[in-house]
C-alpha positions as CSV (number, residue, x, y, z in Angstrom):
1,M,0.0,0.0,0.0
2,R,1.3,3.4,-0.9
3,P,1.4,6.1,1.8
4,V,-1.6,8.5,1.8
5,P,-1.4,12.0,3.4
6,L,-2.9,12.4,6.8
7,L,-5.4,14.9,5.5
8,L,-7.3,12.1,3.8
9,S,-9.8,10.0,5.7
10,A,-9.1,6.8,7.5
11,A,-11.5,5.2,5.0
12,L,-9.2,6.2,2.2
13,L,-6.2,4.7,4.0
14,A,-7.8,1.3,3.8
15,C,-8.8,1.4,0.1
16,H,-5.7,1.8,-1.9
17,P,-5.4,-1.1,-4.4
18,S,-2.5,-3.3,-5.0
19,K,-0.4,-2.5,-8.1
20,D,-1.9,-5.4,-10.1
21,P,-5.5,-6.7,-9.7
22,R,-4.6,-10.0,-11.3
23,K,-3.2,-13.1,-9.6
24,P,0.6,-13.3,-9.3
25,D,0.9,-16.3,-11.5
26,E,-1.0,-14.5,-14.3
27,V,1.4,-11.6,-14.1
28,A,4.4,-14.0,-14.0
29,A,3.1,-15.7,-17.2
30,V,3.0,-12.4,-19.0
31,L,6.4,-11.3,-17.9
32,T,8.3,-14.6,-18.6
33,G,6.6,-15.8,-21.7
34,Y,6.0,-19.5,-22.3
35,S,8.1,-21.6,-20.0
36,R,9.7,-24.6,-21.7
37,G,10.0,-26.5,-18.5
38,D,13.7,-25.9,-18.1
39,G,13.5,-22.5,-16.3
40,Q,14.4,-20.6,-19.5
41,S,12.4,-18.3,-21.7
42,P,12.1,-19.0,-25.4
43,S,13.6,-15.6,-25.9
44,D,17.0,-17.0,-24.8
45,D,17.2,-19.0,-28.0
46,V,16.2,-16.0,-30.0
47,V,18.8,-13.7,-28.4
48,A,21.5,-16.2,-29.3
49,A,20.4,-16.5,-32.9
50,L,20.1,-12.7,-33.4
51,V,23.5,-12.0,-31.7
52,Q,25.1,-14.6,-33.9
53,K,23.5,-13.0,-37.0
54,H,24.1,-9.3,-36.1
55,G,27.1,-9.3,-33.7
56,E,27.8,-9.0,-30.0
57,G,27.5,-5.2,-30.3
58,Q,23.7,-5.6,-30.8
59,R,23.2,-7.8,-27.8
60,A,21.8,-5.1,-25.5
61,R,19.3,-3.9,-28.1
62,I,18.3,-7.4,-28.9
63,E,17.7,-8.4,-25.3
64,R,15.7,-5.3,-24.5
65,G,13.6,-5.5,-27.7
66,L,12.7,-9.1,-27.1
67,K,11.9,-8.4,-23.5
68,Q,9.5,-5.7,-24.6
69,V,7.9,-7.9,-27.2
70,G,7.6,-10.7,-24.5
71,L,5.6,-8.4,-22.2
72,L,2.8,-8.2,-24.7
73,W,3.2,-11.4,-26.9
74,R,0.3,-13.8,-26.3
75,K,-0.2,-17.4,-27.1
76,E,-2.4,-16.5,-30.0
77,D,0.5,-14.5,-31.5
78,G,2.4,-17.8,-32.0
79,D,4.7,-20.2,-30.3
80,A,8.5,-20.0,-29.7
81,K,9.3,-20.9,-33.2
82,A,7.0,-18.1,-34.5
83,L,8.5,-15.6,-32.1
84,K,12.0,-16.5,-33.3
85,A,11.0,-16.2,-37.0
86,F,9.4,-12.8,-36.3
87,A,12.5,-11.5,-34.6
88,E,14.9,-12.7,-37.2
89,E,12.8,-11.1,-40.0
90,W,12.1,-7.7,-38.4
91,F,15.1,-6.8,-36.2
92,V,16.7,-3.8,-37.8
93,P,20.5,-3.5,-36.9
94,D,21.6,-0.3,-38.7
95,P,20.9,3.3,-37.9
96,A,19.8,4.2,-41.4
97,G,17.2,1.4,-41.4
98,L,16.0,2.5,-38.0
99,D,15.5,6.1,-39.2
100,A,13.5,4.9,-42.2
101,L,11.4,2.7,-40.0
102,L,10.7,5.5,-37.5
103,G,9.7,7.8,-40.4
104,R,7.2,5.3,-41.8
105,F,5.6,4.8,-38.4
106,E,5.4,8.6,-37.9
107,Y,3.6,9.3,-41.2
108,V,1.2,6.4,-41.1
109,L,0.2,6.9,-37.4
110,E,-0.6,10.6,-38.1
111,Q,-3.0,9.6,-40.8
112,V,-4.5,6.7,-38.8
113,D,-5.1,8.9,-35.7
114,G,-6.3,11.9,-37.7
115,Y,-8.9,10.1,-39.8
116,F,-10.2,8.0,-36.9
117,L,-10.6,11.2,-34.9
118,D,-12.4,12.9,-37.8
119,L,-14.8,10.0,-38.1
120,G,-15.6,10.0,-34.4
121,R,-16.2,13.7,-34.4
122,E,-18.7,13.4,-37.2
123,M,-20.5,10.4,-35.6
124,R,-20.9,12.3,-32.4
125,S,-21.9,15.6,-34.0
126,F,-25.7,15.3,-33.6
127,S,-25.2,14.3,-29.9
128,E,-22.8,17.0,-29.0
129,L,-23.9,20.0,-31.2
130,E,-26.9,22.2,-31.3
131,I,-27.7,21.4,-34.9
132,G,-31.3,20.3,-34.5
133,P,-33.4,18.0,-32.5
134,Q,-31.8,14.8,-31.3
135,L,-32.9,11.4,-32.4
136,P,-32.6,8.2,-30.3
137,I,-30.1,6.9,-32.9
138,D,-27.7,9.7,-32.2
139,D,-26.5,8.3,-28.9
140,V,-26.0,4.9,-30.5
141,F,-23.7,6.5,-33.1
142,A,-21.9,8.5,-30.4
143,G,-21.2,5.3,-28.5
144,L,-19.6,3.6,-31.5
145,D,-15.8,3.9,-31.7
146,L,-14.6,2.8,-35.1
147,S,-11.0,2.9,-33.9
148,A,-11.7,0.5,-31.1
149,H,-10.0,-2.4,-32.9
150,A,-7.1,-0.4,-34.2
151,S,-4.9,-1.5,-31.3
152,D,-5.8,-5.1,-32.0
153,D,-5.0,-4.7,-35.7
154,F,-1.6,-3.2,-34.9
155,F,-0.7,-6.2,-32.7
156,N,-2.3,-8.8,-34.9
157,S,-0.4,-7.5,-38.0
158,R,2.7,-7.4,-35.8
159,L,3.3,-3.7,-36.6
160,A,3.2,-3.0,-32.8
161,F,5.7,-5.8,-32.2
162,I,8.1,-4.4,-34.9
163,A,8.2,-1.1,-33.0
164,L,8.7,-2.8,-29.7
165,L,11.5,-5.0,-31.1
166,N,13.5,-2.1,-32.5
167,F,13.0,0.9,-30.3
168,P,13.3,1.3,-26.5
169,L,10.3,1.3,-24.3
170,P,11.5,3.1,-21.1
171,T,9.8,3.0,-17.8
172,L,8.7,6.3,-16.3
173,D,11.6,6.2,-13.9
174,E,14.0,5.8,-16.8
175,M,12.3,8.7,-18.6
176,L,12.7,11.0,-15.6
177,A,16.3,10.0,-15.0
178,Q,17.6,10.0,-18.6
179,G,15.2,12.1,-20.7
180,R,17.3,15.3,-20.6
181,S,20.0,13.6,-22.5
182,W,17.8,12.3,-25.4
183,D,17.7,14.1,-28.7
184,R,14.4,14.8,-30.5
185,K,14.6,11.6,-32.6
186,E,15.1,9.5,-29.5
187,W,12.1,11.1,-27.9
188,A,10.0,10.4,-31.0
189,A,11.0,6.7,-30.8
190,V,10.0,6.7,-27.1
191,R,6.5,8.1,-28.0
192,L,6.2,5.4,-30.6
193,T,6.8,2.5,-28.3
194,R,4.9,3.9,-25.4
195,R,1.9,4.0,-27.7
196,F,2.1,0.2,-27.8
197,A,2.9,-0.3,-24.1
198,L,-0.8,-1.1,-23.4
199,R,-2.4,-3.8,-25.4
200,A,-6.1,-3.0,-24.8
201,S,-8.5,-5.3,-26.7
202,G,-11.1,-4.0,-29.0
203,E,-13.7,-5.2,-26.6
204,A,-12.1,-3.2,-23.8
205,L,-11.9,-0.1,-25.9
206,L,-15.5,-0.4,-27.1
207,A,-16.6,-0.8,-23.5
208,R,-14.7,2.4,-22.5
209,S,-16.0,4.3,-25.5
210,K,-19.6,3.3,-24.6
211,A,-19.2,4.2,-21.0
212,Q,-17.8,7.5,-21.9
213,A,-20.6,8.3,-24.3
214,D,-23.2,7.2,-21.8
215,A,-21.7,9.3,-19.1
216,E,-21.4,12.4,-21.3
217,A,-25.0,12.0,-22.4
218,Y,-26.1,11.8,-18.8
219,I,-24.2,14.9,-17.8
220,A,-25.2,16.8,-20.9
221,G,-28.9,16.4,-19.9
222,Y,-28.3,17.4,-16.2
223,N,-29.8,20.9,-16.4
224,L,-31.8,22.7,-13.8
225,W,-34.3,25.5,-14.6
226,M,-33.5,27.9,-11.9
227,H,-36.7,30.0,-12.1
228,H,-38.3,26.9,-10.7
229,V,-35.8,26.3,-7.9
230,L,-37.6,28.1,-5.0
231,A,-36.2,30.1,-2.1
232,P,-37.8,30.0,1.3
233,G,-41.3,31.3,1.1
234,Q,-41.8,29.8,-2.3
235,R,-40.1,32.7,-3.9
236,R,-38.5,32.8,-7.4
237,I,-35.2,34.5,-7.2
238,F,-33.7,33.5,-10.6
239,P,-34.9,34.9,-13.9
240,A,-37.2,32.9,-16.2
241,G,-35.4,30.8,-18.8
242,M,-32.2,30.4,-16.8
243,R,-31.2,26.8,-17.5
244,L,-27.9,25.8,-15.8
245,L,-25.9,22.7,-16.5
246,S,-24.4,20.8,-13.5
247,H,-21.8,21.4,-12.3
248,W,-20.3,24.1,-14.6
249,N,-23.1,26.6,-14.9
250,L,-24.1,26.1,-11.3
251,R,-20.6,26.9,-10.1
252,D,-20.2,29.8,-12.5
253,Q,-23.5,31.3,-11.3
254,I,-22.2,31.3,-7.8
255,K,-19.1,33.1,-9.0
256,A,-21.2,35.6,-11.0
257,D,-23.4,36.5,-8.0
258,Y,-20.4,38.0,-6.2
259,A,-21.0,40.9,-8.6
260,E,-24.7,41.1,-8.0
261,K,-25.6,44.7,-7.1
262,D,-28.2,43.5,-4.6
263,R,-25.8,41.7,-2.2
264,A,-28.6,40.1,-0.2
265,L,-30.1,38.6,-3.4
266,G,-26.7,37.4,-4.6
267,L,-26.0,35.7,-1.3
268,E,-29.4,34.1,-1.3
269,R,-28.9,32.7,-4.8
270,Q,-25.5,31.3,-3.8
271,R,-26.9,29.6,-0.8
272,L,-29.7,28.1,-2.9
273,I,-27.3,26.8,-5.5
274,R,-25.2,25.3,-2.7
275,A,-28.3,23.4,-1.4
276,V,-28.9,22.2,-5.0
277,M,-25.4,20.9,-5.3
278,E,-25.6,19.1,-2.0
279,R,-28.8,17.4,-3.1
280,I,-27.1,16.3,-6.4
281,V,-24.1,14.8,-4.6
282,D,-26.0,12.9,-2.0
283,Q,-28.7,11.9,-4.6
284,T,-31.6,13.3,-2.6
285,I,-32.5,15.5,-5.6
286,P,-35.9,14.6,-6.9
287,K,-35.7,12.9,-10.3
288,A,-38.6,14.9,-11.6
289,V,-36.8,18.3,-11.3
290,I,-33.9,17.4,-13.6
291,D,-34.2,19.4,-16.8
292,D,-38.0,20.0,-16.5
293,P,-39.3,23.6,-16.2
294,R,-42.9,22.4,-15.5
295,V,-42.3,21.6,-11.9
296,D,-41.1,23.8,-9.0
297,W,-38.7,22.5,-6.4
298,D,-37.9,23.7,-2.9
299,P,-34.4,22.3,-2.1
300,Q,-34.8,23.0,1.6
301,S,-37.9,20.9,2.1
302,N,-37.3,18.9,-1.0
303,A,-40.9,19.3,-2.1
304,V,-41.9,19.2,-5.7
305,T,-45.0,20.9,-7.0
306,L,-46.6,21.6,-10.4
307,S,-45.5,25.0,-11.7
308,P,-48.2,27.4,-12.7
309,A,-48.8,27.4,-16.4
310,G,-47.8,31.1,-16.7
311,E,-44.4,30.4,-15.3
312,V,-43.4,27.6,-17.6
313,E,-40.9,28.5,-20.4
314,T,-42.7,26.6,-23.0
315,E,-41.2,28.3,-26.0
316,K,-37.7,28.0,-24.7
317,M,-38.3,24.4,-23.9
318,K,-39.4,23.8,-27.5
319,S,-36.3,25.6,-28.8
320,Q,-34.2,23.1,-26.8
321,G,-35.8,20.3,-28.7
322,K,-37.2,18.8,-25.5
323,R,-40.1,16.4,-25.7
324,A,-42.9,17.1,-23.2
325,P,-44.5,14.0,-21.6
326,S,-46.7,14.7,-18.6
327,P,-44.6,16.3,-15.8
328,S,-44.1,14.3,-12.7
329,V,-44.6,16.0,-9.3
330,S,-43.1,13.1,-7.4
331,S,-40.4,13.8,-4.8
332,E,-38.9,10.4,-5.5
333,R,-35.1,10.9,-5.5
334,E,-32.8,10.2,-8.4
335,P,-31.9,6.5,-7.7
336,D,-28.1,6.8,-7.3
337,T,-27.8,7.2,-11.1
338,R,-24.8,9.4,-10.7
339,Y,-22.9,6.7,-8.9
340,A,-24.1,3.9,-11.2
341,V,-22.6,5.9,-14.1
342,I,-19.3,6.3,-12.2
343,L,-19.2,2.6,-11.6
344,A,-19.9,1.9,-15.3
345,D,-16.8,4.0,-16.0
346,F,-14.8,2.0,-13.5
347,H,-15.9,-1.4,-14.9
348,A,-15.1,-0.2,-18.4
349,A,-11.6,0.8,-17.2
350,R,-11.2,-2.6,-15.6
351,R,-11.6,-4.3,-18.9
352,T,-8.3,-2.7,-19.9
353,D,-6.5,-3.8,-16.7
354,Q,-5.7,-7.3,-17.7
355,D,-4.3,-6.0,-21.0
356,S,-1.8,-3.7,-19.4
357,P,1.0,-5.4,-17.6
358,L,3.1,-2.2,-17.4
359,A,0.1,-0.2,-15.9
360,P,-2.4,-2.7,-14.5
361,T,-4.9,-0.2,-13.1
362,E,-6.5,2.9,-14.4
363,I,-4.7,4.9,-11.6
364,D,-1.4,3.6,-13.0
365,R,-2.3,4.4,-16.5
366,R,-3.5,7.9,-15.7
367,F,-0.3,8.8,-13.7
368,D,2.4,6.7,-15.3
369,F,1.3,7.0,-18.9
370,D,-1.1,10.0,-19.3
371,R,0.4,12.5,-16.9
372,E,3.8,10.9,-16.6
373,I,4.0,12.3,-13.1
374,P,4.3,9.7,-10.4
375,E,1.1,9.3,-8.4
376,K,2.9,10.1,-5.1
377,R,4.4,13.3,-6.5
378,A,1.2,14.5,-8.0
379,E,-0.6,13.9,-4.7
380,E,2.1,15.8,-2.8
381,L,1.7,18.7,-5.2
382,L,-2.0,18.9,-4.5
383,T,-1.5,18.3,-0.8
384,S,1.0,21.2,-0.5
385,I,-1.8,23.5,-1.6
386,V,-4.6,22.0,0.4
387,T,-2.6,22.1,3.6
388,S,-0.8,25.5,3.0
389,P,-0.8,27.8,6.0
390,L,-1.6,30.6,3.6
391,V,-5.2,29.4,3.3
392,P,-6.5,31.0,6.5
393,R,-4.7,34.3,5.7
394,V,-6.4,34.4,2.2
395,A,-9.7,33.4,3.8
396,A,-9.4,36.3,6.3
397,L,-8.8,38.7,3.4
398,I,-11.9,37.4,1.6
399,Q,-14.0,37.7,4.7
400,G,-12.9,41.3,5.1
401,R,-13.8,42.0,1.5
402,L,-17.3,40.4,1.9
403,G,-18.0,41.8,5.3
404,R,-19.4,38.5,6.6
405,P,-18.3,35.1,7.8
406,L,-17.3,32.8,5.0
407,E,-19.7,30.0,3.9
408,P,-19.1,26.8,2.0
409,H,-20.0,28.3,-1.4
410,D,-17.2,30.8,-0.9
411,V,-14.8,28.0,-2.0
412,W,-15.7,29.5,-5.4
413,Y,-15.1,33.1,-4.4
414,S,-14.3,35.2,-7.5
415,G,-14.2,38.7,-6.0
416,F,-10.5,39.1,-6.6
417,L,-11.0,39.2,-10.4
418,P,-11.9,42.3,-12.2
419,R,-15.1,40.7,-13.4
420,A,-16.4,40.9,-9.8
421,R,-16.9,44.6,-10.5
422,H,-19.2,43.7,-13.4
423,P,-22.6,42.0,-12.9
424,E,-23.2,38.9,-15.0
425,E,-26.1,40.6,-16.8
426,E,-23.9,43.5,-17.8
427,L,-21.2,41.1,-19.2
428,S,-23.8,38.9,-20.9
429,A,-25.4,41.9,-22.6
430,L,-22.0,42.7,-24.1
431,T,-21.3,39.2,-25.3
432,R,-24.8,38.5,-26.6
433,K,-24.6,41.7,-28.7
434,R,-21.1,40.9,-30.0
435,Y,-21.7,37.1,-30.5
436,P,-25.3,36.3,-31.6
437,D,-24.1,33.0,-33.0
438,A,-21.1,30.8,-33.5
439,L,-20.2,32.5,-36.8
440,A,-19.8,35.9,-35.1
441,Y,-17.3,34.5,-32.6
442,K,-15.4,32.8,-35.5
443,K,-15.1,36.1,-37.3
444,D,-13.7,37.8,-34.2
445,I,-10.9,35.3,-33.6
446,P,-8.2,37.2,-35.4
447,R,-8.9,40.3,-33.4
448,L,-9.0,38.3,-30.1
449,L,-5.6,36.7,-30.9
450,E,-4.0,40.0,-31.8
451,G,-5.4,41.4,-28.5
452,L,-3.6,38.6,-26.7
453,G,-0.3,39.4,-28.3
454,F,-0.1,37.3,-31.5
455,A,1.3,39.0,-34.6
456,P,-1.4,39.7,-37.2
457,E,-0.1,37.0,-39.6
458,R,0.1,34.5,-36.8
459,A,-3.5,35.3,-35.7
460,R,-4.7,34.7,-39.3
461,F,-2.7,31.5,-39.4
462,F,-4.4,30.1,-36.3
463,D,-7.8,31.5,-37.2
464,S,-7.7,29.7,-40.6
465,R,-7.4,26.3,-38.7
466,I,-10.1,26.7,-36.1
467,V,-13.8,25.7,-36.6
468,V,-16.4,27.1,-34.2
469,D,-19.4,24.9,-33.3
470,P,-22.5,25.5,-31.0
471,A,-22.3,22.9,-28.3
472,R,-25.2,21.1,-26.5
473,G,-23.1,20.8,-23.4
474,S,-20.8,23.3,-21.7
475,G,-18.3,23.4,-24.5
476,H,-14.9,21.9,-25.2
477,A,-12.0,22.0,-27.7
478,L,-11.8,19.0,-30.0
479,Q,-8.3,18.6,-31.3
480,S,-7.2,17.4,-34.7
481,A,-4.6,14.7,-35.0
482,R,-3.6,15.1,-38.7
483,R,-2.1,18.0,-40.5
484,G,-4.8,19.1,-42.9
485,D,-7.6,18.6,-40.4
486,D,-8.8,21.4,-38.1
487,P,-9.5,21.5,-34.4
488,H,-13.0,22.5,-33.3
489,L,-14.0,25.1,-30.7
490,R,-17.3,24.2,-29.2
491,T,-19.2,26.6,-26.9
492,R,-22.7,26.9,-25.7
493,I,-24.7,29.6,-27.5
494,N,-28.3,30.3,-26.3
495,P,-31.0,31.3,-28.8
496,D,-30.5,34.9,-27.7
497,G,-26.7,34.8,-28.2
498,M,-23.6,33.9,-26.3
499,D,-23.9,34.8,-22.7
500,Y,-20.8,35.6,-20.6
501,K,-20.4,32.1,-19.3
502,G,-20.3,30.8,-22.9
503,Y,-17.8,33.6,-23.9
504,N,-15.6,32.8,-21.0
505,I,-15.5,29.1,-22.0
506,A,-15.0,30.0,-25.6
507,V,-11.9,32.0,-24.8
508,H,-10.6,29.1,-22.8
509,E,-11.3,26.6,-25.6
510,M,-9.6,28.9,-28.1
511,G,-6.5,28.6,-26.0
512,H,-6.8,24.8,-26.4
513,N,-7.2,25.2,-30.1
514,V,-4.1,27.4,-30.5
515,E,-2.1,24.9,-28.5
516,Q,-3.4,22.0,-30.5
517,I,-2.3,23.7,-33.8
518,C,1.1,24.6,-32.4
519,S,1.7,21.1,-31.0
520,L,0.7,19.5,-34.3
521,Y,1.8,21.8,-37.1
522,L,4.8,23.4,-35.5
523,V,6.4,20.4,-33.7
524,D,9.4,18.8,-35.4
525,H,8.1,15.2,-35.1
526,T,4.4,14.4,-35.2
527,L,5.1,11.4,-32.9
528,L,5.8,14.1,-30.3
529,S,2.6,16.1,-31.1
530,G,0.7,17.3,-28.1
531,V,1.8,18.4,-24.6
532,P,3.0,16.3,-21.7
533,A,-0.5,15.9,-20.2
534,T,-4.0,17.3,-20.1
535,A,-2.9,19.6,-17.3
536,F,-0.6,21.4,-19.7
537,T,-3.1,22.1,-22.4
538,E,-5.5,23.3,-19.6
539,A,-2.7,25.6,-18.3
540,L,-2.1,27.1,-21.7
541,A,-5.9,27.6,-22.1
542,F,-6.0,29.4,-18.7
543,T,-3.5,31.9,-20.0
544,F,-6.1,32.9,-22.6
545,Q,-9.1,32.7,-20.2
546,N,-7.5,34.9,-17.6
547,R,-7.6,37.9,-20.0
548,D,-11.2,37.5,-21.2
549,L,-12.3,40.9,-19.8
550,E,-9.3,42.6,-21.3
551,L,-10.4,41.2,-24.7
552,L,-13.9,42.7,-24.1
553,G,-12.2,46.1,-23.6
554,L,-13.1,46.3,-19.9
555,E,-9.9,45.9,-18.0
556,K,-6.1,46.2,-18.3
557,P,-3.7,44.7,-15.8
558,D,-1.7,46.8,-13.4
559,A,0.3,46.0,-10.2
560,Q,-2.8,45.8,-8.0
561,S,-4.7,43.6,-10.5
562,E,-1.7,41.4,-10.7
563,R,-1.7,40.9,-6.9
564,M,-5.4,40.1,-7.2
565,R,-4.8,37.6,-9.9
566,V,-2.2,35.8,-7.7
567,L,-4.7,35.6,-4.8
568,N,-7.4,34.4,-7.1
569,D,-5.1,31.7,-8.6
570,F,-4.2,30.5,-5.1
571,W,-7.8,30.3,-3.9
572,A,-9.0,28.5,-7.1
573,T,-6.1,26.0,-6.9
574,W,-6.9,25.4,-3.3
575,E,-10.5,24.6,-4.2
576,I,-9.7,22.3,-7.2
577,A,-6.8,20.5,-5.4
578,G,-9.3,19.2,-2.9
579,V,-11.6,18.1,-5.7
580,G,-8.7,16.3,-7.4
581,L,-7.8,14.5,-4.2
582,V,-11.5,13.4,-3.8
583,D,-11.5,12.0,-7.4
584,L,-8.3,10.1,-6.7
585,G,-9.8,8.8,-3.4
586,V,-12.9,7.6,-5.2
587,W,-10.9,5.6,-7.7
588,R,-8.8,4.1,-5.0
589,Y,-12.0,3.0,-3.2
590,M,-13.4,1.4,-6.3
591,Y,-10.3,-0.6,-6.9
592,A,-10.4,-1.8,-3.2
593,H,-14.1,-2.6,-3.5
594,P,-14.7,-3.7,-7.1
595,Q,-18.1,-5.2,-6.3
596,A,-19.4,-2.0,-4.7
597,T,-23.0,-1.0,-5.5
598,P,-24.0,2.5,-6.5
599,A,-25.4,3.0,-3.0
600,E,-22.1,1.9,-1.4
601,L,-20.1,4.1,-3.8
602,R,-22.4,7.1,-2.9
603,E,-21.7,6.6,0.8
604,A,-17.9,6.1,0.2
605,T,-17.7,9.2,-2.0
606,L,-19.6,11.3,0.6
607,R,-17.3,10.0,3.3
608,I,-14.2,10.9,1.4
609,A,-15.4,14.3,0.4
610,R,-16.8,15.2,3.8
611,D,-13.7,14.0,5.7
612,L,-11.5,16.1,3.6
613,W,-13.9,19.0,3.9
614,D,-14.0,18.7,7.7
615,Q,-10.2,18.6,8.0
616,R,-9.1,21.3,5.5
617,Y,-12.1,23.4,4.3
618,A,-14.6,23.6,7.2
619,P,-12.0,25.4,9.5
620,V,-12.2,28.5,7.1
621,L,-15.6,28.0,5.4
622,G,-17.7,26.3,8.1
623,A,-20.5,23.8,7.7
624,K,-19.2,20.4,8.7
625,R,-19.9,17.4,6.5
626,S,-20.4,19.3,3.3
627,G,-20.1,17.2,0.1
628,L,-19.4,20.1,-2.3
629,L,-15.9,18.7,-3.2
630,A,-17.7,15.8,-5.0
631,I,-20.0,18.0,-7.2
632,Y,-17.8,18.1,-10.3
633,S,-19.3,16.4,-13.4
634,H,-15.8,15.3,-14.4
635,M,-16.1,12.6,-11.7
636,V,-19.0,11.2,-13.7
637,A,-18.1,11.8,-17.4
638,N,-14.3,11.3,-17.3
639,F,-11.9,8.7,-15.9
640,L,-9.8,10.1,-13.0
641,Y,-9.5,13.5,-14.8
642,L,-9.8,16.0,-12.0
643,P,-6.1,15.9,-10.7
644,D,-5.2,17.5,-14.0
645,Y,-6.9,20.7,-13.1
646,P,-4.9,21.7,-10.0
647,I,-1.7,20.5,-11.7
648,G,-2.9,22.7,-14.6
649,H,-3.3,25.7,-12.3
650,L,0.3,25.2,-11.1
651,V,1.6,24.9,-14.6
652,A,-0.5,27.9,-15.7
653,F,0.9,30.1,-12.9
654,Q,4.5,29.3,-13.9
655,L,3.6,30.0,-17.5
656,E,2.0,33.3,-16.7
657,Q,5.2,34.5,-15.2
658,K,6.8,33.9,-18.6
659,L,4.0,34.5,-21.1
660,R,3.3,38.1,-20.5
661,G,3.9,41.4,-22.3
662,A,4.2,42.1,-26.0
663,D,5.8,38.7,-26.8
664,F,3.0,36.6,-25.4
665,G,2.2,35.1,-28.7
666,A,5.8,34.2,-29.6
667,Q,6.4,32.7,-26.1
668,F,3.1,30.7,-26.3
669,E,4.1,29.2,-29.6
670,R,7.6,28.4,-28.3
671,A,6.2,26.6,-25.3
672,A,3.3,24.8,-27.1
673,S,5.4,23.5,-30.0
674,F,8.0,21.7,-27.9
675,G,6.0,18.5,-28.0
676,R,5.2,15.7,-25.6
677,V,8.2,15.2,-23.4
678,T,8.1,14.7,-19.6
679,P,6.4,17.5,-17.6
680,D,9.6,18.8,-15.9
681,L,11.5,18.8,-19.2
682,W,8.7,20.7,-20.9
683,M,8.5,23.2,-18.1
684,E,12.2,23.8,-18.1
685,H,12.0,24.6,-21.8
686,A,9.0,26.9,-21.3
687,T,9.8,28.6,-18.0
688,G,13.4,27.7,-17.0
689,S,12.4,25.6,-14.0
690,P,10.6,22.3,-13.3
691,L,7.0,22.0,-12.3
692,S,6.5,23.1,-8.7
693,A,3.9,24.7,-6.3
694,K,6.6,27.0,-5.0
695,P,6.1,29.9,-7.5
696,L,2.4,30.1,-6.6
697,L,3.0,29.9,-2.9
698,D,5.8,32.5,-2.9
699,A,3.8,34.9,-5.1
700,T,0.7,34.4,-2.8
701,E,2.9,35.2,0.3
702,A,4.1,38.4,-1.4
703,A,0.6,39.4,-2.5
704,L,-0.7,38.8,1.0
705,R,2.0,40.9,2.6
706,A,1.1,43.8,0.2
707,Q,-2.6,43.5,1.0
708,E,-2.1,43.1,4.7
709,A,0.0,46.2,4.7
710,G,-3.1,48.2,3.9
711,S,-3.7,48.2,0.2
712,P,-7.0,50.0,-0.6
713,A,-8.2,46.9,-2.5
714,T,-8.8,45.2,0.9
715,S,-11.8,47.2,1.5
716,S,-14.2,45.9,-1.1
717,S,-14.8,43.0,-3.5
718,R,-16.6,45.3,-6.0
């Protein structure tokens, strides 16, 4: 069992899985190949034959290549004689031959990845985009992954084994220790072999794809019509037509209400949304109130009543393409659907475990292969923020700015940002006028990029490769994987235009798109396309999003706003670091309890989230046993994704120190086009130092000293 920080619950300490869920003899069989009965592996014969053919100087390469092949060679791939014949035919001894082989793989894999991605994007388009009413068949198309058998095909054709035989497949420890000395071609070869380090079956990939599609469909439909969420006294305190997606829009509405001119109304709205979130997490939310504006709901009493006909947004409901069966006024709760979907994700991930001897759990795959940050180190990074002694000092500053004791929803306090001076309605009025549809945003991309600091010709270059789509969900950036294809920017646009939430998301996703273009078109080897991990593309996108008001012509940074940005970054990282730890804890629980029921997972998730809250969040925000840290929809629709966000905040902060001023665009391109190497190596190239929480902590300390010394900005959050 790996050590777990003391801040996590005792329940968590008992639920960390072993490294490999299979039986020891099953693992041994994979690692040693087919025993001949004399204690030797068939590969010994093959090594001897290849050394005799190619010389003693090739022994190390031969031994390593055969070991790598042996890890993933199965009985159906052939017996010892077949393995020997394969190795003798495909081992390439000379550098020129290896260069040619690497080049062929690089070209073909770019085409394969690119066209499969394009096909998947088109098959999901009716499910993901606001391009007309959905049909039942759309979710079936969305759940089909035509690339699911590609991995099987590469192994069955032995192409994967040819790569593993000829190029090194380093462990993460080797990459961290030796990667600085590798040249770009060596890194490209590493990316080739690590692609084939996991031999997931087509069945496993299809199961994962279906679980992902089902989860995304569940979340995409998890809207609440806020005009029908009643405050005490059966009062309506949200405007008609406000339809908020969980969790994104609910959280963002809490943030927006810090700028509400009527402070009492803003606070009441925030408290009401917090009550809604708690009901979602503990699954006491009535099923009838999910995405139905024909019923009213009082989250305090949990009562559901039929909404008066004059209050129902009938026309808006029709424009959303929603069907209208008779509304239910039952208070029957949602039957643990949230946790059943999470378990479906887990069981889909488990289908891959037996195919992954180098990373036999989803936790291992996410840290050792996707993030390439050891699990322990990632956890330590998050813990260093969650347990920082700076938290109560920042909390005291926020309390002074609000003029009241802090409450749980203040975990999303946004009053440090300039947007806190602008009510949501004011910002949305600007964005709706400027962006009535997706095309209007598309036309404005060159101006936006120039405003960020990209030269005009570079702004036009990026604009020419970005497609803007209206999303059914909250919005996202869908990359391209083949030069000649374009990444897609997807954001939610209401019938009356893009509100501020949609604009804020669009600016963030535009950052993803520009990174995606840099890391595909500008990288020197397409095998290195991308960035080290999801956290890094999130970080680069944050550098765009942080300047969204500046792009609207409302704010320009100065020394004081820079201090406020630092404090906001720290508070936001503190919030999301706890969320990331909860997500990790939930996956550890599922591996320790693979037969858990949805009800048992609900109780475990609440215990993990509440224990962490009580230890690290309640001391400054109050309200013991809050489950708010488990509200994020990523826990449902993604597979152990949330640790990427706090890591992304840390990366973004370091990048912000570098990507500023008139050369923002050039520095962004330089960072984003370095390709997928290890996180520390990428950060050293981009910023001059490895990934660390220290820059954020040091800057927060300095900002606090300035504010505590009596800066005028301590007096108000407006």
